[in-house]
N, C-alpha and C positions, 0 to 999 in steps of 0.2 A: 355566251362567252363568260367563263368564270375566271376571275383574277386568281393568280397563284397566291397561296397563303403560306405563312410560316409553318414549317413542319412537312410541307409537301415535297415530293421529289420534283426537282426542277425539270421541265421538259428539255430533252436534248435538242440541239439545233444544228443546222449546217448552213452557215452564212459565209459570204465572201468578204475578205478584208480589202483594204486599198491596194494591196499588192496582187489582187485577184487570186489569192490563196483561199482554199476552203478551211473554215474554222468550225470546230465542234465544241460544245460545252465539255464533252467527255475528254477532250484534249487536255483539260486543265485539272484532271483528277489529282488530288493531293494538294491543291491550292484553293484558296477562296477566290470567288469570282464576283466582281461588282459589274452588273449590267446597268450601265448608266444610259437610260433611254432619253433621247431628245427628239422633239417632234419633227423639226425640219432644219437641215443645215443652212448656213448662211444668214441666220437670224442672230440678233444680239445676245439674247439669253442663252441660246444653244452654243454660241461661240464661247461665251464665258464659262459655261458648264464643261465643255471639252478642254478648254485651256486649264481649268482647275484640275482635271485628271492628269494632264501632262505635267503641270507644275508639281504635283504630288506623286509623280511616278516612283521616286525612290522610297517615299513613305509607304506606298502600297507594297513595294517589293519587300521591305522590312516586315510588313504584316502578312507576308506569304499570300498576297492578293494580286490578281490580274484584273485591272480595270479596263472594261470594254465600253467604247462609245458606240451606241447602236441607234439606228434610225431607219426609216423606210426609203431614204434617199438612194439613188443608184450609185454603184461603186465609183464610176468615173467622177461624179459630182463630189463624192466624199474625198477622193484622192486630190482633186483640185483644192477643196476646202482645207484639207490637212496641210497641203503645201503652203497655202496662204497663211494659215495659223501657225506654221512651223511645228506641227505635231508630228514627231518622228518616232516616239516610243510607245505611245498609247494606241493600241489597235482600234481602228474605227471600222465597224461592221455594217454591211448593207443588208437590210431586210426588204429589198426591193421586189424580188420575184421568187416564188409567188408573193405578190404584193402584201406585205404586212403579216405573212404567215406566222412568224415567230411572235410578233406582238399579239396576234390573235391567240396563239397557244398560251401566252402569259396573261391573257385577259386585259391587255392595255391598249388594244387597237380602237381608234375612234373611227368607226365605219363612215360616218357622214363626212369626215374631212380626209379620209384616206391616210391617216398618220397615227403614230403612237401618242400616248399620253407622255408627259414628262415624269419619269419614275427612276428610282434607284432600287435595285433588287440585289441582295447579297445572297450568294449561294455558298454553302460551306464545302470543305474538302471532299465530302462524300456525295455531293450533288443535291443536298437538301436546302430548300429555301429557308434562310434564317432571318431576313429582314426585308420588308417591302414598304416603300413610301412613294406615294403618288402626289405630285405637286400641281398647283394651278399652272396652266400653260405658261403664263408670264413670270413665274417665280423661279429664280435661280436657286437650285438646291444648295444647302449649306454643306460645303465639303468637310468642314470640321465635325459636323454631326455624323456624316458617313464614316469618317476616320475613327470617331469615338465608338461607333457601333462595331467596327472591325477590331478595334483594340480590346473591346469587352468580350470578344468571342474566344 
């Protein structure tokens, strides 16, 4: 399992969002995409990570970026979580089945735990990976660092 690297074409994916709609990376051609991977919903750091995406929704929009919250949790669990967190604008995607397939394609699946690493991956308007950062599981990603990366593209 090789991690995606800057300059690589990002693997396309087909994942379900909390509205049970199919979402593909290629749906966002012409926009930057932030894939913000969190290991498991309902945990403190993951909650703060997804809330930071929602809080900065308008900033992402100004930067021509779609921020996606992605994990291996099932769609129904992510829907309940989004409701509790009041996440209404930020798409939360489920990489549940085949379990962790997209995380594997991106090289961030932790086989022994059956979950993804905590990571932010920025893909440009043409589908090329422009930034990859993997964080310790317990570390909240710095949203300002992510926004700064987007501003400099």
